[in-house]
PAZAPA-4460 file (N, C-alpha, C; in steps of 0.05 Angstrom, whole numbers, plus 32768, in hexadecimal, padded with zeros to 4 digits):
% residues 150
    n_x    n_y    n_z   ca_x   ca_y   ca_z    c_x    c_y    c_z   seq   type   mol
   7CEF   8572   8035   7D03   857F   8043   7D0C   858F   805C     1      M     A
   7D17   858F   8064   7D17   85A7   8086   7D27   85BA   8076     2      A     A
   7D26   85D1   8083   7D3C   85E6   8083   7D52   85E6   808A     3      E     A
   7D55   85D8   80A9   7D65   85CB   80B4   7D6D   85BB   80B4     4      D     A
   7D6C   85A1   809D   7D74   8586   8094   7D92   8597   8090     5      E     A
   7DA5   858C   809E   7DC6   8583   808B   7DC1   857D   806C     6      P     A
   7DDD   858A   806A   7DD5   8586   804A   7DEE   8563   8040     7      R     A
   7DE2   8558   802E   7DF1   8541   8021   7DEB   8534   8016     8      G     A
   7DEC   851D   800E   7DE9   8508   7FF5   7DCB   8503   7FEF     9      V     A
   7DBC   8508   7FD1   7DA0   84F3   7FD5   7DA5   84E7   7FBF    10      V     A
   7D95   84D4   7FC2   7D94   84BF   7FBA   7D74   84B6   7FAA    11      V     A
   7D75   84B5   7F93   7D57   84B2   7F8B   7D4D   8498   7F87    12      G     A
   7D42   8488   7F9D   7D41   845E   7F97   7D12   8466   7F7F    13      V     A
   7D20   8453   7F73   7D06   8440   7F72   7D01   8426   7F75    14      D     A
   7D1A   840F   7F83   7D17   83F0   7F81   7D1F   83EA   7F71    15      G     A
   7D23   83F6   7F5A   7D33   83EF   7F38   7D56   83DD   7F3C    16      S     A
   7D59   83DB   7F2F   7D7B   83CC   7F36   7D87   83E7   7F2F    17      E     A
   7D7B   8403   7F1D   7D98   8410   7F1B   7D8F   841F   7F2E    18      P     A
   7D7D   8419   7F3B   7D71   8434   7F5A   7D81   842F   7F6F    19      A     A
   7D8A   8409   7F72   7D98   83F9   7F7E   7DB5   8407   7F7B    20      R     A
   7DC2   8403   7F63   7DE1   8417   7F60   7DE7   8437   7F6F    21      R     A
   7DD0   8438   7F62   7DD3   8463   7F71   7DD7   845C   7F87    22      A     A
   7DC5   843F   7FA0   7DBB   8450   7FB6   7DD8   8447   7FBB    23      L     A
   7DE1   842F   7FB2   7E06   8426   7FBE   7E0E   8437   7FB4    24      D     A
   7E21   8446   7FA7   7E2A   845E   7FA4   7E28   846B   7FAB    25      W     A
   7E11   8481   7FB5   7DFD   8492   7FC4   7E11   848F   7FD6    26      A     A
   7E0F   8470   7FE8   7E22   846C   8003   7E33   846B   8006    27      M     A
   7E45   846D   7FEE   7E65   846A   7FEA   7E6B   847F   7FF3    28      T     A
   7E5B   8497   7FD8   7E5D   84B5   7FD7   7E4D   84BE   7FF5    29      E     A
   7E48   84B7   7FFF   7E41   84D0   8020   7E4A   84C3   802C    30      A     A
   7E62   84A6   802A   7E74   84A5   8045   7E92   84AD   803F    31      Q     A
   7E98   84AC   8025   7EB0   84B2   801F   7EA7   84DC   8026    32      L     A
   7E97   84E7   8024   7E92   84FE   8022   7E85   850E   8042    33      R     A
   7E85   84FA   8050   7E7D   84F7   8073   7E64   850B   8076    34      G     A
   7E52   8506   8060   7E36   8518   8057   7E25   84FF   805F    35      L     A
   7E12   850F   806D   7DF4   84FD   8075   7DEE   84F8   8051    36      P     A
   7DDC   84D6   8052   7DD1   84D2   8030   7DB3   84D1   8042    37      L     A
   7DA6   84DC   8026   7D8A   84DF   802F   7D7F   84CB   8011    38      Y     A
   7D72   84B7   8019   7D6C   849E   8009   7D4D   84A1   8007    39      V     A
   7D41   84B8   7FEA   7D2F   84C7   7FE7   7D19   84AE   7FD2    40      V     A
   7D05   84A8   7FD7   7CEF   84A3   7FC4   7CDC   84AC   7FBC    41      S     A
   7CC4   84AB   7FA8   7CB8   84B9   7FAA   7C98   84A8   7F9B    42      A     A
   7C7B   84AA   7FA6   7C70   849A   7FAB   7C50   84B8   7F95    43      A     A
   7C47   84A3   7F81   7C32   84B1   7F6E   7C2B   84CB   7F78    44      P     A
   7C33   84D4   7F5F   7C15   84F6   7F61   7BFE   84EF   7F6E    45      P     A
   7BF9   8504   7F84   7BE7   850A   7F93   7BC5   8506   7F79    46      A     A
   7BCD   8516   7F5C   7BB5   850C   7F4F   7BAA   84ED   7F4C    47      G     A
   7BC2   84E6   7F49   7BBB   84BD   7F3C   7BA9   84BC   7F5C    48      T     A
   7BB0   84C0   7F73   7B97   84BD   7F85   7B7C   84C6   7F8C    49      Y     A
   7B7D   84E4   7F86   7B68   84F3   7F88   7B58   84DF   7F6C    50      A     A
   7B5A   84E7   7F53   7B4F   84CE   7F4F   7B3D   84BF   7F51    51      A     A
   7B50   84AD   7F60   7B40   8493   7F65   7B30   8493   7F7D    52      M     A
   7B35   84AE   7F8E   7B25   84AE   7FAA   7B24   84C7   7FB4    53      A     A
   7B17   84D6   7FAE   7B14   84F7   7FC0   7B21   84F1   7FE0    54      P     A
   7B1B   8511   7FEA   7B0B   8510   7FFB   7B22   84FC   8016    55      G     A
   7B16   84F6   8036   7B28   84F2   8042   7B36   84CE   803A    56      A     A
   7B22   84BF   8026   7B2F   84A5   8023   7B4E   84B1   800E    57      V     A
   7B51   84D0   8000   7B67   84C4   7FF4   7B7F   84D5   8004    58      Y     A
   7B73   84DE   801D   7B8A   84E6   802F   7BA2   84C2   803D    59      V     A
   7B7E   84B4   8045   7B92   8497   804C   7BA1   848C   8035    60      E     A
   7B8D   848B   801C   7B99   8474   8008   7BB9   8489   8002    61      D     A
   7BBF   84A4   8007   7BD8   84AD   7FF8   7BED   84A6   801B    62      M     A
   7BE7   84A7   802C   7BF6   84A0   8042   7BFF   848B   8041    63      H     A
   7BEB   8473   8040   7BF5   845B   8034   7C04   8455   8024    64      A     A
   7BFB   8462   800D   7C15   845E   7FFE   7C33   8468   8000    65      A     A
   7C32   847C   800B   7C58   8485   8014   7C61   847C   8028    66      L     A
   7C50   8467   803B   7C54   8455   8052   7C59   843A   803F    67      E     A
   7C50   8439   8032   7C52   841C   8014   7C6C   841E   8014    68      A     A
   7C6B   843D   8008   7C8C   8443   7FEF   7CA1   8440   8013    69      V     A
   7C94   844A   801C   7CB3   844D   803E   7CC0   8438   8046    70      R     A
   7CAF   8427   803C   7CB9   8403   8042   7CC5   8401   802F    71      G     A
   7CBA   8406   8022   7CCB   83ED   8003   7CEA   8400   800A    72      E     A
   7CE4   8414   8008   7D06   842D   8013   7D13   8421   801F    73      T     A
   7D0D   841E   8035   7D1C   840F   804F   7D21   83FC   804D    74      D     A
   7D18   83E2   803D   7D1E   83CF   8040   7D35   83C8   8020    75      A     A
   7D3B   83D7   800D   7D48   83DA   7FF8   7D5F   83E3   8007    76      L     A
   7D5B   83F5   801D   7D7A   8404   802B   7D8C   83EC   8038    77      V     A
   7D75   83DF   8052   7D86   83C6   8059   7D8A   83B0   803E    78      G     A
   7D89   83B0   802B   7D8B   83A2   801A   7DAC   839F   800E    79      D     A
   7DA6   83BD   8001   7DBF   83CA   7FF9   7DCE   83CE   800A    80      V     A
   7DCB   83D6   801F   7DE3   83DB   803D   7DE5   83B5   803B    81      N     A
   7DDD   83A6   8047   7DE4   8389   804A   7DFC   837B   802C    82      R     A
   7DF5   8388   801B   7E03   837B   8003   7E19   8388   8000    83      A     A
   7E24   83A0   8011   7E38   83B8   8006   7E55   83AE   8019    84      R     A
   7E6E   83A0   800C   7E85   839B   8025   7E8A   83A3   8035    85      D     A
   7E7F   83C0   803A   7E83   83CF   8051   7E66   83DE   8057    86      T     A
   7E5A   83D6   805D   7E3B   83E2   806B   7E45   8400   806B    87      P     A
   7E2F   840E   8066   7E28   842F   806B   7E2F   8432   8083    88      F     A
   7E38   8448   8098   7E31   8443   80B1   7E34   8467   80B6    89      D     A
   7E28   847A   80A4   7E24   8493   80A1   7E0A   849C   80A8    90      G     A
   7E03   84B4   80B6   7DE1   84BE   80AD   7DD7   84BB   8099    91      D     A
   7DC6   84AF   809E   7DB5   849C   808A   7D9A   84A9   8086    92      L     A
   7D84   84B4   8074   7D6D   84BA   8080   7D54   84AF   8065    93      H     A
   7D48   84A9   8066   7D32   849F   8057   7D16   84A9   8058    94      V     A
   7D13   84BE   8043   7D03   84C9   803C   7CEF   84C9   8026    95      Q     A
   7CD4   84C1   8029   7CBF   84BD   8013   7CB7   84D6   8016    96      V     A
   7CAB   84E4   7FF5   7C9A   84F8   7FF0   7C8C   84EB   7FD9    97      F     A
   7C74   8500   7FE5   7C57   8500   7FD5   7C5C   8514   7FAD    98      A     A
   7C66   8502   7F9E   7C67   8510   7F86   7C7A   84FE   7F6F    99      G     A
   7C80   8507   7F5B   7C93   84FA   7F53   7CB0   8500   7F4C   100      T     A
   7CC4   84EC   7F47   7CD9   84E3   7F51   7CE9   84FF   7F3F   101      A     A
   7CE4   850D   7F31   7CEB   8522   7F26   7CE4   8536   7F30   102      T     A
   7CD2   853B   7F3A   7CC7   8559   7F4F   7CE2   854F   7F6C   103      E     A
   7CDD   853B   7F71   7CE8   8539   7F87   7D0B   853A   7F8D   104      V     A
   7D12   852C   7F7E   7D2E   8530   7F78   7D36   8549   7F74   105      L     A
   7D25   855A   7F5C   7D2D   8571   7F55   7D30   858B   7F6C   106      L     A
   7D16   857D   7F87   7D18   8597   7F97   7D26   858E   7FA8   107      G     A
   7D34   8573   7FB0   7D4A   856E   7FBF   7D63   857C   7FB8   108      M     A
   7D6F   8586   7F9A   7D84   8587   7F95   7D8D   85AA   7F9E   109      S     A
   7D74   85B6   7FA4   7D7A   85D1   7FAD   7D86   85D7   7FC0   110      E     A
   7D82   85BD   7FD0   7D89   85BD   7FEC   7DAA   85AC   7FFD   111      R     A
   7DAC   859A   7FE2   7DBE   8581   7FE4   7DD8   858A   7FE0   112      H     A
   7DE9   857A   7FDC   7DFF   857B   7FCF   7E01   856E   7FB7   113      V     A
   7DF0   8550   7FAF   7DF7   8547   7F9D   7DE4   8531   7FA0   114      M     A
   7DDE   8531   7F88   7DBC   8518   7F7B   7DC4   84FC   7F71   115      V     A
   7DC3   84F2   7F7C   7DCF   84D3   7F64   7DB1   84C7   7F5B   116      V     A
   7DB7   84BF   7F47   7D9A   84A7   7F43   7DA9   8496   7F28   117      V     A
   7D96   8482   7F2B   7DA1   8467   7F15   7D99   846E   7EFA   118      G     A
   7DA6   846A   7EE6   7D98   8467   7EC8   7D94   8452   7EBE   119      S     A
   7D7E   844C   7EB9   7D73   8434   7EAA   7D83   842B   7E8D   120      R     A
   7D95   8442   7E87   7DA5   843D   7E67   7D8F   8438   7E54   121      G     A
   7D73   8442   7E57   7D5E   8449   7E3D   7D6F   8462   7E33   122      T     A
   7D6C   8464   7E19   7D73   847A   7E0B   7D5A   8479   7DF0   123      G     A
   7D65   8492   7DE8   7D5A   849A   7DCB   7D3C   84A0   7DCC   124      G     A
   7D36   848C   7DB5   7D1D   8489   7DB3   7CFF   8485   7DD0   125      F     A
   7D0A   8479   7DD6   7CF8   846D   7DF4   7D01   8483   7E0B   126      S     A
   7D12   848F   7E10   7D15   84B1   7E20   7CFA   84BF   7E14   127      R     A
   7CFC   84BD   7DF8   7CE6   84D8   7DF7   7CCF   84D6   7E00   128      L     A
   7CCA   84BD   7E01   7CB2   84B4   7E04   7CA8   84AB   7E25   129      L     A
   7CBA   84AA   7E29   7CC4   849B   7E4E   7CC7   84AC   7E56   130      L     A
   7CD1   84BC   7E4D   7CDC   84D4   7E68   7CF6   84C6   7E78   131      G     A
   7D09   84D8   7E86   7D12   84C9   7E93   7D16   84DC   7EAA   132      S     A
   7D19   84CA   7EC2   7D25   84DE   7EDB   7D45   84E8   7EDA   133      V     A
   7D54   84D5   7ED2   7D71   84D8   7EDB   7D77   84F7   7EBF   134      S     A
   7D67   84FA   7EA8   7D70   850A   7E92   7D69   8526   7E98   135      T     A
   7D47   8520   7EB5   7D45   8536   7EB7   7D4F   854B   7EC7   136      A     A
   7D5C   853C   7EE0   7D65   8544   7EF6   7D80   8544   7EEE   137      V     A
   7D90   8541   7EDD   7DA6   8549   7ED6   7DA2   8566   7ECC   138      V     A
   7D94   8566   7EBC   7D8C   857E   7EAA   7D82   8599   7EB5   139      H     A
   7D6E   8593   7ED5   7D62   85A8   7EE2   7D71   85A8   7F02   140      H     A
   7D7E   859A   7F06   7D82   8594   7F1F   7D95   85B3   7F2A   141      A     A
   7D95   85B6   7F42   7DAA   85D3   7F4E   7DB6   85C6   7F59   142      A     A
   7DC2   85B0   7F65   7DEB   85A9   7F68   7DE7   8588   7F50   143      C     A
   7DFE   858C   7F55   7E11   856A   7F41   7E02   8560   7F45   144      P     A
   7DF9   8543   7F30   7DF2   852F   7F3F   7DFD   8517   7F26   145      V     A
   7E01   8501   7F33   7E17   84F0   7F31   7DFB   84D7   7F1E   146      L     A
   7E06   84CD   7F03   7DEC   84B9   7EF6   7E01   849F   7EFE   147      V     A
   7DF6   848D   7F0C   7E02   8471   7F0E   7DEC   8464   7EFD   148      V     A
   7DFB   845B   7EDB   7E03   8444   7ECA   7E05   8429   7EC6   149      R     A
   7DFE   841D   7EC6   7E08   83FA   7EC8   7E25   83FD   7EC6   150      E     A
***
């Protein structure tokens, strides 16, 4: 994120149904507040690619991965916006970063007004085993976090 980027509402998306609901909610929230909306996706951590192919191939693979995620995220934004009763017509930015979703969203939380995340609704023992982006963001974000559940 650029230092001079206007503060706004951040929503983390990964293509899942909970992310679609979070994006729809974030569009409404940003519109109501008159704030820009930052739709954020994360590509797999760089270490995954370094193990597969070091050097120049790694850079190309990471670039390709980021571009692929960017295309998927753009398509998701279009799908969600077309399904809305009132399409979002505010300032919208799609951003894709290398790293984990938790790292990216926590970093974004330091400069923005709100972070919106979806929740798959898993809990208990499965959350302990798998981890949860929404749980981590709620506990460690530097700004308010809205968790959109079913």
